[in-house]
PyMOL CGO cylinders between C-alpha atoms (Angstrom):
from pymol import cmd
from pymol.cgo import CYLINDER

trace = [
    CYLINDER, 229.60, -21.31, 161.26, 233.00, -21.39, 163.15, 0.3, 1, 1, 1, 1, 1, 1,
    CYLINDER, 233.00, -21.39, 163.15, 236.46, -20.52, 161.88, 0.3, 1, 1, 1, 1, 1, 1,
    CYLINDER, 236.46, -20.52, 161.88, 238.77, -23.18, 162.61, 0.3, 1, 1, 1, 1, 1, 1,
    CYLINDER, 238.77, -23.18, 162.61, 241.86, -22.03, 164.39, 0.3, 1, 1, 1, 1, 1, 1,
    CYLINDER, 241.86, -22.03, 164.39, 245.24, -22.12, 162.90, 0.3, 1, 1, 1, 1, 1, 1,
    CYLINDER, 245.24, -22.12, 162.90, 247.26, -21.19, 165.97, 0.3, 1, 1, 1, 1, 1, 1,
    CYLINDER, 247.26, -21.19, 165.97, 247.83, -23.23, 169.27, 0.3, 1, 1, 1, 1, 1, 1,
    CYLINDER, 247.83, -23.23, 169.27, 248.52, -21.62, 172.76, 0.3, 1, 1, 1, 1, 1, 1,
    CYLINDER, 248.52, -21.62, 172.76, 252.22, -22.29, 172.29, 0.3, 1, 1, 1, 1, 1, 1,
    CYLINDER, 252.22, -22.29, 172.29, 252.24, -19.92, 169.33, 0.3, 1, 1, 1, 1, 1, 1,
    CYLINDER, 252.24, -19.92, 169.33, 250.67, -16.72, 171.57, 0.3, 1, 1, 1, 1, 1, 1,
    CYLINDER, 250.67, -16.72, 171.57, 253.94, -15.74, 173.23, 0.3, 1, 1, 1, 1, 1, 1,
    CYLINDER, 253.94, -15.74, 173.23, 255.78, -15.55, 170.05, 0.3, 1, 1, 1, 1, 1, 1,
    CYLINDER, 255.78, -15.55, 170.05, 253.10, -13.52, 168.29, 0.3, 1, 1, 1, 1, 1, 1,
    CYLINDER, 253.10, -13.52, 168.29, 253.05, -11.27, 171.41, 0.3, 1, 1, 1, 1, 1, 1,
    CYLINDER, 253.05, -11.27, 171.41, 256.83, -10.58, 170.96, 0.3, 1, 1, 1, 1, 1, 1,
    CYLINDER, 256.83, -10.58, 170.96, 256.61, -9.87, 167.12, 0.3, 1, 1, 1, 1, 1, 1,
    CYLINDER, 256.61, -9.87, 167.12, 253.83, -7.50, 167.75, 0.3, 1, 1, 1, 1, 1, 1,
    CYLINDER, 253.83, -7.50, 167.75, 255.59, -5.50, 170.40, 0.3, 1, 1, 1, 1, 1, 1,
    CYLINDER, 255.59, -5.50, 170.40, 258.55, -5.43, 168.44, 0.3, 1, 1, 1, 1, 1, 1,
    CYLINDER, 258.55, -5.43, 168.44, 256.59, -3.94, 165.52, 0.3, 1, 1, 1, 1, 1, 1,
    CYLINDER, 256.59, -3.94, 165.52, 255.03, -1.19, 167.95, 0.3, 1, 1, 1, 1, 1, 1,
    CYLINDER, 255.03, -1.19, 167.95, 258.57, -0.50, 169.24, 0.3, 1, 1, 1, 1, 1, 1,
    CYLINDER, 258.57, -0.50, 169.24, 257.50, -1.71, 172.78, 0.3, 1, 1, 1, 1, 1, 1,
    CYLINDER, 257.50, -1.71, 172.78, 259.40, -3.85, 175.12, 0.3, 1, 1, 1, 1, 1, 1,
    CYLINDER, 259.40, -3.85, 175.12, 259.22, -7.57, 175.12, 0.3, 1, 1, 1, 1, 1, 1,
    CYLINDER, 259.22, -7.57, 175.12, 256.22, -9.05, 176.88, 0.3, 1, 1, 1, 1, 1, 1,
    CYLINDER, 256.22, -9.05, 176.88, 256.69, -10.82, 180.25, 0.3, 1, 1, 1, 1, 1, 1,
    CYLINDER, 256.69, -10.82, 180.25, 254.57, -12.53, 182.64, 0.3, 1, 1, 1, 1, 1, 1,
    CYLINDER, 254.57, -12.53, 182.64, 252.19, -14.12, 179.84, 0.3, 1, 1, 1, 1, 1, 1,
    CYLINDER, 252.19, -14.12, 179.84, 249.13, -15.59, 181.28, 0.3, 1, 1, 1, 1, 1, 1,
    CYLINDER, 249.13, -15.59, 181.28, 247.98, -18.75, 180.00, 0.3, 1, 1, 1, 1, 1, 1,
    CYLINDER, 247.98, -18.75, 180.00, 245.88, -18.38, 177.03, 0.3, 1, 1, 1, 1, 1, 1,
    CYLINDER, 245.88, -18.38, 177.03, 242.18, -19.27, 176.86, 0.3, 1, 1, 1, 1, 1, 1,
    CYLINDER, 242.18, -19.27, 176.86, 240.55, -19.68, 173.62, 0.3, 1, 1, 1, 1, 1, 1,
    CYLINDER, 240.55, -19.68, 173.62, 237.06, -17.94, 173.00, 0.3, 1, 1, 1, 1, 1, 1,
    CYLINDER, 237.06, -17.94, 173.00, 234.82, -18.02, 170.11, 0.3, 1, 1, 1, 1, 1, 1,
    CYLINDER, 234.82, -18.02, 170.11, 233.41, -14.60, 169.46, 0.3, 1, 1, 1, 1, 1, 1,
    CYLINDER, 233.41, -14.60, 169.46, 230.14, -14.05, 167.57, 0.3, 1, 1, 1, 1, 1, 1,
    CYLINDER, 230.14, -14.05, 167.57, 229.91, -11.66, 164.46, 0.3, 1, 1, 1, 1, 1, 1,
    CYLINDER, 229.91, -11.66, 164.46, 227.46, -10.96, 162.05, 0.3, 1, 1, 1, 1, 1, 1,
    CYLINDER, 227.46, -10.96, 162.05, 229.00, -11.37, 158.52, 0.3, 1, 1, 1, 1, 1, 1,
    CYLINDER, 229.00, -11.37, 158.52, 227.62, -9.20, 155.65, 0.3, 1, 1, 1, 1, 1, 1,
    CYLINDER, 227.62, -9.20, 155.65, 228.46, -9.63, 152.16, 0.3, 1, 1, 1, 1, 1, 1,
    CYLINDER, 228.46, -9.63, 152.16, 228.98, -6.20, 150.35, 0.3, 1, 1, 1, 1, 1, 1,
    CYLINDER, 228.98, -6.20, 150.35, 230.81, -4.81, 147.43, 0.3, 1, 1, 1, 1, 1, 1,
    CYLINDER, 230.81, -4.81, 147.43, 234.58, -5.63, 148.23, 0.3, 1, 1, 1, 1, 1, 1,
    CYLINDER, 234.58, -5.63, 148.23, 235.41, -7.65, 151.28, 0.3, 1, 1, 1, 1, 1, 1,
    CYLINDER, 235.41, -7.65, 151.28, 232.79, -9.21, 153.51, 0.3, 1, 1, 1, 1, 1, 1,
    CYLINDER, 232.79, -9.21, 153.51, 232.25, -6.98, 156.65, 0.3, 1, 1, 1, 1, 1, 1,
    CYLINDER, 232.25, -6.98, 156.65, 232.20, -8.36, 160.17, 0.3, 1, 1, 1, 1, 1, 1,
    CYLINDER, 232.20, -8.36, 160.17, 230.06, -6.54, 162.98, 0.3, 1, 1, 1, 1, 1, 1,
    CYLINDER, 230.06, -6.54, 162.98, 230.23, -7.91, 166.59, 0.3, 1, 1, 1, 1, 1, 1,
    CYLINDER, 230.23, -7.91, 166.59, 227.08, -9.68, 167.77, 0.3, 1, 1, 1, 1, 1, 1,
    CYLINDER, 227.08, -9.68, 167.77, 227.48, -8.51, 171.19, 0.3, 1, 1, 1, 1, 1, 1,
    CYLINDER, 227.48, -8.51, 171.19, 227.72, -5.08, 172.80, 0.3, 1, 1, 1, 1, 1, 1,
    CYLINDER, 227.72, -5.08, 172.80, 231.13, -4.35, 172.02, 0.3, 1, 1, 1, 1, 1, 1,
    CYLINDER, 231.13, -4.35, 172.02, 232.20, -0.91, 172.85, 0.3, 1, 1, 1, 1, 1, 1,
    CYLINDER, 232.20, -0.91, 172.85, 235.91, -0.95, 172.18, 0.3, 1, 1, 1, 1, 1, 1,
    CYLINDER, 235.91, -0.95, 172.18, 236.88, 0.40, 168.59, 0.3, 1, 1, 1, 1, 1, 1,
    CYLINDER, 236.88, 0.40, 168.59, 239.24, -2.71, 167.90, 0.3, 1, 1, 1, 1, 1, 1,
    CYLINDER, 239.24, -2.71, 167.90, 235.78, -4.92, 167.12, 0.3, 1, 1, 1, 1, 1, 1,
    CYLINDER, 235.78, -4.92, 167.12, 234.65, -2.65, 164.59, 0.3, 1, 1, 1, 1, 1, 1,
    CYLINDER, 234.65, -2.65, 164.59, 236.37, -3.43, 161.29, 0.3, 1, 1, 1, 1, 1, 1,
    CYLINDER, 236.37, -3.43, 161.29, 238.10, -6.87, 161.57, 0.3, 1, 1, 1, 1, 1, 1,
    CYLINDER, 238.10, -6.87, 161.57, 239.06, -8.65, 158.19, 0.3, 1, 1, 1, 1, 1, 1,
    CYLINDER, 239.06, -8.65, 158.19, 237.25, -11.99, 157.62, 0.3, 1, 1, 1, 1, 1, 1,
    CYLINDER, 237.25, -11.99, 157.62, 239.61, -14.53, 158.45, 0.3, 1, 1, 1, 1, 1, 1,
    CYLINDER, 239.61, -14.53, 158.45, 241.25, -16.43, 155.79, 0.3, 1, 1, 1, 1, 1, 1,
    CYLINDER, 241.25, -16.43, 155.79, 240.57, -20.11, 157.26, 0.3, 1, 1, 1, 1, 1, 1,
    CYLINDER, 240.57, -20.11, 157.26, 238.47, -23.14, 156.86, 0.3, 1, 1, 1, 1, 1, 1,
    CYLINDER, 238.47, -23.14, 156.86, 234.64, -22.68, 157.86, 0.3, 1, 1, 1, 1, 1, 1,
    CYLINDER, 234.64, -22.68, 157.86, 232.85, -25.38, 159.57, 0.3, 1, 1, 1, 1, 1, 1,
    CYLINDER, 232.85, -25.38, 159.57, 229.32, -26.00, 160.79, 0.3, 1, 1, 1, 1, 1, 1,
    CYLINDER, 229.32, -26.00, 160.79, 228.92, -25.64, 164.78, 0.3, 1, 1, 1, 1, 1, 1,
    CYLINDER, 228.92, -25.64, 164.78, 230.09, -28.83, 166.62, 0.3, 1, 1, 1, 1, 1, 1,
    CYLINDER, 230.09, -28.83, 166.62, 230.48, -28.89, 170.28, 0.3, 1, 1, 1, 1, 1, 1,
    CYLINDER, 230.48, -28.89, 170.28, 233.30, -31.28, 169.94, 0.3, 1, 1, 1, 1, 1, 1,
    CYLINDER, 233.30, -31.28, 169.94, 235.05, -28.81, 167.77, 0.3, 1, 1, 1, 1, 1, 1,
    CYLINDER, 235.05, -28.81, 167.77, 234.55, -26.10, 170.48, 0.3, 1, 1, 1, 1, 1, 1,
    CYLINDER, 234.55, -26.10, 170.48, 235.80, -28.51, 173.09, 0.3, 1, 1, 1, 1, 1, 1,
    CYLINDER, 235.80, -28.51, 173.09, 236.92, -26.75, 176.53, 0.3, 1, 1, 1, 1, 1, 1,
    CYLINDER, 236.92, -26.75, 176.53, 236.92, -23.31, 174.58, 0.3, 1, 1, 1, 1, 1, 1,
    CYLINDER, 236.92, -23.31, 174.58, 234.35, -20.44, 175.63, 0.3, 1, 1, 1, 1, 1, 1,
    CYLINDER, 234.35, -20.44, 175.63, 231.55, -19.99, 173.14, 0.3, 1, 1, 1, 1, 1, 1,
    CYLINDER, 231.55, -19.99, 173.14, 229.96, -16.51, 173.52, 0.3, 1, 1, 1, 1, 1, 1,
    CYLINDER, 229.96, -16.51, 173.52, 226.25, -16.34, 172.48, 0.3, 1, 1, 1, 1, 1, 1,
    CYLINDER, 226.25, -16.34, 172.48, 225.21, -13.49, 170.18, 0.3, 1, 1, 1, 1, 1, 1,
    CYLINDER, 225.21, -13.49, 170.18, 223.10, -10.77, 171.89, 0.3, 1, 1, 1, 1, 1, 1,
    CYLINDER, 223.10, -10.77, 171.89, 222.91, -8.29, 169.37, 0.3, 1, 1, 1, 1, 1, 1,
    CYLINDER, 222.91, -8.29, 169.37, 220.16, -9.00, 166.57, 0.3, 1, 1, 1, 1, 1, 1,
    CYLINDER, 220.16, -9.00, 166.57, 220.95, -9.15, 162.88, 0.3, 1, 1, 1, 1, 1, 1,
    CYLINDER, 220.95, -9.15, 162.88, 218.52, -6.34, 161.97, 0.3, 1, 1, 1, 1, 1, 1,
    CYLINDER, 218.52, -6.34, 161.97, 220.33, -3.94, 164.41, 0.3, 1, 1, 1, 1, 1, 1,
    CYLINDER, 220.33, -3.94, 164.41, 223.69, -4.94, 163.29, 0.3, 1, 1, 1, 1, 1, 1,
    CYLINDER, 223.69, -4.94, 163.29, 222.52, -4.58, 159.64, 0.3, 1, 1, 1, 1, 1, 1,
    CYLINDER, 222.52, -4.58, 159.64, 221.20, -1.08, 160.40, 0.3, 1, 1, 1, 1, 1, 1,
    CYLINDER, 221.20, -1.08, 160.40, 224.47, 0.03, 161.96, 0.3, 1, 1, 1, 1, 1, 1,
    CYLINDER, 224.47, 0.03, 161.96, 226.54, -1.33, 158.75, 0.3, 1, 1, 1, 1, 1, 1,
    CYLINDER, 226.54, -1.33, 158.75, 224.41, 0.00, 156.03, 0.3, 1, 1, 1, 1, 1, 1,
    CYLINDER, 224.41, 0.00, 156.03, 222.44, 2.72, 157.76, 0.3, 1, 1, 1, 1, 1, 1,
    CYLINDER, 222.44, 2.72, 157.76, 219.67, 3.94, 155.20, 0.3, 1, 1, 1, 1, 1, 1,
    CYLINDER, 219.67, 3.94, 155.20, 220.28, 1.30, 152.87, 0.3, 1, 1, 1, 1, 1, 1,
    CYLINDER, 220.28, 1.30, 152.87, 219.62, -1.64, 155.54, 0.3, 1, 1, 1, 1, 1, 1,
    CYLINDER, 219.62, -1.64, 155.54, 216.36, -2.58, 154.05, 0.3, 1, 1, 1, 1, 1, 1,
    CYLINDER, 216.36, -2.58, 154.05, 217.55, -3.42, 150.43, 0.3, 1, 1, 1, 1, 1, 1,
    CYLINDER, 217.55, -3.42, 150.43, 220.96, -5.24, 151.95, 0.3, 1, 1, 1, 1, 1, 1,
    CYLINDER, 220.96, -5.24, 151.95, 221.06, -8.93, 152.09, 0.3, 1, 1, 1, 1, 1, 1,
    CYLINDER, 221.06, -8.93, 152.09, 220.73, -10.64, 155.51, 0.3, 1, 1, 1, 1, 1, 1,
    CYLINDER, 220.73, -10.64, 155.51, 223.87, -11.36, 157.37, 0.3, 1, 1, 1, 1, 1, 1,
    CYLINDER, 223.87, -11.36, 157.37, 224.96, -14.77, 158.83, 0.3, 1, 1, 1, 1, 1, 1,
    CYLINDER, 224.96, -14.77, 158.83, 226.48, -15.70, 162.04, 0.3, 1, 1, 1, 1, 1, 1,
    CYLINDER, 226.48, -15.70, 162.04, 230.13, -16.42, 162.36, 0.3, 1, 1, 1, 1, 1, 1,
    CYLINDER, 230.13, -16.42, 162.36, 232.19, -17.16, 165.50, 0.3, 1, 1, 1, 1, 1, 1,
    CYLINDER, 232.19, -17.16, 165.50, 235.82, -16.29, 165.03, 0.3, 1, 1, 1, 1, 1, 1,
    CYLINDER, 235.82, -16.29, 165.03, 238.37, -17.70, 167.57, 0.3, 1, 1, 1, 1, 1, 1,
    CYLINDER, 238.37, -17.70, 167.57, 240.41, -15.48, 169.75, 0.3, 1, 1, 1, 1, 1, 1,
    CYLINDER, 240.41, -15.48, 169.75, 242.92, -16.24, 172.56, 0.3, 1, 1, 1, 1, 1, 1,
    CYLINDER, 242.92, -16.24, 172.56, 242.44, -14.28, 175.59, 0.3, 1, 1, 1, 1, 1, 1,
    CYLINDER, 242.44, -14.28, 175.59, 245.70, -13.48, 177.23, 0.3, 1, 1, 1, 1, 1, 1,
    CYLINDER, 245.70, -13.48, 177.23, 247.39, -10.77, 179.52, 0.3, 1, 1, 1, 1, 1, 1,
    CYLINDER, 247.39, -10.77, 179.52, 251.03, -9.71, 179.71, 0.3, 1, 1, 1, 1, 1, 1,
    CYLINDER, 251.03, -9.71, 179.71, 253.08, -7.00, 181.38, 0.3, 1, 1, 1, 1, 1, 1,
    CYLINDER, 253.08, -7.00, 181.38, 254.20, -4.63, 178.65, 0.3, 1, 1, 1, 1, 1, 1,
    CYLINDER, 254.20, -4.63, 178.65, 256.38, -1.78, 179.54, 0.3, 1, 1, 1, 1, 1, 1,
    CYLINDER, 256.38, -1.78, 179.54, 255.09, -0.39, 182.88, 0.3, 1, 1, 1, 1, 1, 1,
    CYLINDER, 255.09, -0.39, 182.88, 251.64, -1.68, 183.04, 0.3, 1, 1, 1, 1, 1, 1,
    CYLINDER, 251.64, -1.68, 183.04, 249.38, -4.84, 182.49, 0.3, 1, 1, 1, 1, 1, 1,
    CYLINDER, 249.38, -4.84, 182.49, 247.77, -5.43, 179.29, 0.3, 1, 1, 1, 1, 1, 1,
    CYLINDER, 247.77, -5.43, 179.29, 244.84, -7.62, 177.96, 0.3, 1, 1, 1, 1, 1, 1,
    CYLINDER, 244.84, -7.62, 177.96, 244.96, -8.59, 174.59, 0.3, 1, 1, 1, 1, 1, 1,
    CYLINDER, 244.96, -8.59, 174.59, 242.86, -10.72, 171.97, 0.3, 1, 1, 1, 1, 1, 1,
    CYLINDER, 242.86, -10.72, 171.97, 244.94, -12.90, 169.38, 0.3, 1, 1, 1, 1, 1, 1,
    CYLINDER, 244.94, -12.90, 169.38, 242.73, -13.99, 166.67, 0.3, 1, 1, 1, 1, 1, 1,
    CYLINDER, 242.73, -13.99, 166.67, 243.66, -17.65, 166.24, 0.3, 1, 1, 1, 1, 1, 1,
    CYLINDER, 243.66, -17.65, 166.24, 243.51, -17.85, 162.39, 0.3, 1, 1, 1, 1, 1, 1,
    CYLINDER, 243.51, -17.85, 162.39, 245.84, -15.28, 161.33, 0.3, 1, 1, 1, 1, 1, 1,
    CYLINDER, 245.84, -15.28, 161.33, 247.76, -14.26, 164.70, 0.3, 1, 1, 1, 1, 1, 1,
    CYLINDER, 247.76, -14.26, 164.70, 246.55, -10.73, 164.71, 0.3, 1, 1, 1, 1, 1, 1,
    CYLINDER, 246.55, -10.73, 164.71, 246.76, -9.05, 167.86, 0.3, 1, 1, 1, 1, 1, 1,
    CYLINDER, 246.76, -9.05, 167.86, 243.91, -6.85, 169.35, 0.3, 1, 1, 1, 1, 1, 1,
    CYLINDER, 243.91, -6.85, 169.35, 245.11, -4.92, 172.56, 0.3, 1, 1, 1, 1, 1, 1,
    CYLINDER, 245.11, -4.92, 172.56, 242.35, -3.46, 174.77, 0.3, 1, 1, 1, 1, 1, 1,
    CYLINDER, 242.35, -3.46, 174.77, 244.31, -0.41, 174.43, 0.3, 1, 1, 1, 1, 1, 1,
    CYLINDER, 244.31, -0.41, 174.43, 247.79, 0.92, 173.33, 0.3, 1, 1, 1, 1, 1, 1,
    CYLINDER, 247.79, 0.92, 173.33, 250.33, 1.27, 175.94, 0.3, 1, 1, 1, 1, 1, 1,
    CYLINDER, 250.33, 1.27, 175.94, 251.36, 5.04, 176.66, 0.3, 1, 1, 1, 1, 1, 1,
    CYLINDER, 251.36, 5.04, 176.66, 255.09, 3.71, 175.58, 0.3, 1, 1, 1, 1, 1, 1,
    CYLINDER, 255.09, 3.71, 175.58, 253.57, 4.01, 171.95, 0.3, 1, 1, 1, 1, 1, 1,
    CYLINDER, 253.57, 4.01, 171.95, 252.11, 7.39, 172.14, 0.3, 1, 1, 1, 1, 1, 1,
    CYLINDER, 252.11, 7.39, 172.14, 255.19, 8.74, 173.92, 0.3, 1, 1, 1, 1, 1, 1,
    CYLINDER, 255.19, 8.74, 173.92, 257.36, 7.65, 170.83, 0.3, 1, 1, 1, 1, 1, 1,
    CYLINDER, 257.36, 7.65, 170.83, 255.42, 8.89, 167.97, 0.3, 1, 1, 1, 1, 1, 1,
    CYLINDER, 255.42, 8.89, 167.97, 256.58, 12.31, 168.42, 0.3, 1, 1, 1, 1, 1, 1,
    CYLINDER, 256.58, 12.31, 168.42, 260.31, 11.57, 168.21, 0.3, 1, 1, 1, 1, 1, 1,
    CYLINDER, 260.31, 11.57, 168.21, 259.82, 9.29, 165.41, 0.3, 1, 1, 1, 1, 1, 1,
    CYLINDER, 259.82, 9.29, 165.41, 257.86, 11.96, 163.42, 0.3, 1, 1, 1, 1, 1, 1,
    CYLINDER, 257.86, 11.96, 163.42, 260.57, 14.36, 164.00, 0.3, 1, 1, 1, 1, 1, 1,
    CYLINDER, 260.57, 14.36, 164.00, 263.34, 12.01, 162.75, 0.3, 1, 1, 1, 1, 1, 1,
    CYLINDER, 263.34, 12.01, 162.75, 261.22, 11.36, 159.61, 0.3, 1, 1, 1, 1, 1, 1,
    CYLINDER, 261.22, 11.36, 159.61, 260.76, 15.31, 159.07, 0.3, 1, 1, 1, 1, 1, 1,
    CYLINDER, 260.76, 15.31, 159.07, 264.30, 15.97, 159.50, 0.3, 1, 1, 1, 1, 1, 1,
    CYLINDER, 264.30, 15.97, 159.50, 265.31, 13.12, 156.97, 0.3, 1, 1, 1, 1, 1, 1,
    CYLINDER, 265.31, 13.12, 156.97, 263.10, 14.54, 154.34, 0.3, 1, 1, 1, 1, 1, 1,
    CYLINDER, 263.10, 14.54, 154.34, 264.01, 18.30, 155.12, 0.3, 1, 1, 1, 1, 1, 1,
    CYLINDER, 264.01, 18.30, 155.12, 267.93, 17.00, 154.95, 0.3, 1, 1, 1, 1, 1, 1,
    CYLINDER, 267.93, 17.00, 154.95, 267.34, 15.33, 151.62, 0.3, 1, 1, 1, 1, 1, 1,
    CYLINDER, 267.34, 15.33, 151.62, 265.74, 18.15, 149.93, 0.3, 1, 1, 1, 1, 1, 1,
    CYLINDER, 265.74, 18.15, 149.93, 268.70, 20.35, 151.02, 0.3, 1, 1, 1, 1, 1, 1,
    CYLINDER, 268.70, 20.35, 151.02, 271.34, 18.26, 149.71, 0.3, 1, 1, 1, 1, 1, 1,
    CYLINDER, 271.34, 18.26, 149.71, 269.19, 17.86, 146.55, 0.3, 1, 1, 1, 1, 1, 1,
    CYLINDER, 269.19, 17.86, 146.55, 268.99, 21.59, 146.12, 0.3, 1, 1, 1, 1, 1, 1,
    CYLINDER, 268.99, 21.59, 146.12, 272.88, 21.99, 147.05, 0.3, 1, 1, 1, 1, 1, 1,
    CYLINDER, 272.88, 21.99, 147.05, 273.95, 19.44, 144.30, 0.3, 1, 1, 1, 1, 1, 1,
    CYLINDER, 273.95, 19.44, 144.30, 271.79, 21.25, 141.71, 0.3, 1, 1, 1, 1, 1, 1,
    CYLINDER, 271.79, 21.25, 141.71, 272.36, 25.09, 142.24, 0.3, 1, 1, 1, 1, 1, 1,
    CYLINDER, 272.36, 25.09, 142.24, 275.84, 25.15, 143.40, 0.3, 1, 1, 1, 1, 1, 1,
    CYLINDER, 275.84, 25.15, 143.40, 277.87, 25.41, 139.77, 0.3, 1, 1, 1, 1, 1, 1,
    CYLINDER, 277.87, 25.41, 139.77, 281.49, 24.32, 140.78, 0.3, 1, 1, 1, 1, 1, 1,
    CYLINDER, 281.49, 24.32, 140.78, 281.44, 20.59, 141.41, 0.3, 1, 1, 1, 1, 1, 1,
    CYLINDER, 281.44, 20.59, 141.41, 283.95, 20.29, 144.11, 0.3, 1, 1, 1, 1, 1, 1,
    CYLINDER, 283.95, 20.29, 144.11, 282.41, 23.24, 145.87, 0.3, 1, 1, 1, 1, 1, 1,
    CYLINDER, 282.41, 23.24, 145.87, 278.88, 21.41, 145.37, 0.3, 1, 1, 1, 1, 1, 1,
    CYLINDER, 278.88, 21.41, 145.37, 280.46, 18.16, 146.71, 0.3, 1, 1, 1, 1, 1, 1,
    CYLINDER, 280.46, 18.16, 146.71, 281.95, 19.66, 149.65, 0.3, 1, 1, 1, 1, 1, 1,
    CYLINDER, 281.95, 19.66, 149.65, 278.61, 21.28, 150.61, 0.3, 1, 1, 1, 1, 1, 1,
    CYLINDER, 278.61, 21.28, 150.61, 276.59, 17.96, 150.18, 0.3, 1, 1, 1, 1, 1, 1,
    CYLINDER, 276.59, 17.96, 150.18, 279.42, 16.40, 152.32, 0.3, 1, 1, 1, 1, 1, 1,
    CYLINDER, 279.42, 16.40, 152.32, 278.94, 18.73, 155.17, 0.3, 1, 1, 1, 1, 1, 1,
    CYLINDER, 278.94, 18.73, 155.17, 275.38, 18.69, 155.12, 0.3, 1, 1, 1, 1, 1, 1,
    CYLINDER, 275.38, 18.69, 155.12, 275.00, 14.99, 155.06, 0.3, 1, 1, 1, 1, 1, 1,
    CYLINDER, 275.00, 14.99, 155.06, 277.06, 14.83, 157.97, 0.3, 1, 1, 1, 1, 1, 1,
    CYLINDER, 277.06, 14.83, 157.97, 275.15, 17.41, 159.87, 0.3, 1, 1, 1, 1, 1, 1,
    CYLINDER, 275.15, 17.41, 159.87, 271.83, 15.59, 158.90, 0.3, 1, 1, 1, 1, 1, 1,
    CYLINDER, 271.83, 15.59, 158.90, 273.37, 12.22, 160.29, 0.3, 1, 1, 1, 1, 1, 1,
    CYLINDER, 273.37, 12.22, 160.29, 274.45, 13.57, 163.60, 0.3, 1, 1, 1, 1, 1, 1,
    CYLINDER, 274.45, 13.57, 163.60, 271.03, 15.30, 163.97, 0.3, 1, 1, 1, 1, 1, 1,
    CYLINDER, 271.03, 15.30, 163.97, 269.07, 12.06, 163.34, 0.3, 1, 1, 1, 1, 1, 1,
    CYLINDER, 269.07, 12.06, 163.34, 271.24, 10.00, 165.65, 0.3, 1, 1, 1, 1, 1, 1,
    CYLINDER, 271.24, 10.00, 165.65, 271.06, 12.83, 168.43, 0.3, 1, 1, 1, 1, 1, 1,
    CYLINDER, 271.06, 12.83, 168.43, 267.31, 12.65, 167.90, 0.3, 1, 1, 1, 1, 1, 1,
    CYLINDER, 267.31, 12.65, 167.90, 267.18, 8.95, 168.26, 0.3, 1, 1, 1, 1, 1, 1,
    CYLINDER, 267.18, 8.95, 168.26, 269.32, 9.01, 171.40, 0.3, 1, 1, 1, 1, 1, 1,
    CYLINDER, 269.32, 9.01, 171.40, 267.14, 11.40, 173.04, 0.3, 1, 1, 1, 1, 1, 1,
    CYLINDER, 267.14, 11.40, 173.04, 264.13, 9.36, 172.51, 0.3, 1, 1, 1, 1, 1, 1,
    CYLINDER, 264.13, 9.36, 172.51, 265.77, 6.28, 173.95, 0.3, 1, 1, 1, 1, 1, 1,
    CYLINDER, 265.77, 6.28, 173.95, 266.89, 7.99, 176.71, 0.3, 1, 1, 1, 1, 1, 1,
]
cmd.load_cgo(trace, "trace")
């Protein structure tokens, strides 16, 4: 079975830009021409949503827990594949089922082979070149690795969140525990102002 693509090559640059924005990364540049490839997966029907397991020796974690595409499925036909690359399965169904179900593999139903379309593309993101796969049904982006800019920005973001939570608790306690209303209002106002400048200062250092 093949999943029919919903996105064309022209959709890939905007999808990459949206992904970079969501990750807090610079806009991608020097985007290569997207090439469509149908990757093979064993699809197992279990409790809950079906699970996909790569039918080739995929070592990257990005291939281990893909959601099944919400798209039309068609029987394999060379005319549908066209000039796209069709990757042949090299991992046996039994081996994949053992990995998915472990000790319960013998009683589990056999999986069926499906091919999921991905656009293979490269782009310059931040300071380096990045290879990504864009799932052609949903538009989800699966990078070969996360750029270092994401890891570098995670700590300042966590610090800002912690500062915001702590400041809210302080303001709440001031409002509840200081008896005179005017004094409580003054204390809350000063604390809120200090919290504002603390957060703005932290974001400024993160962007420097």
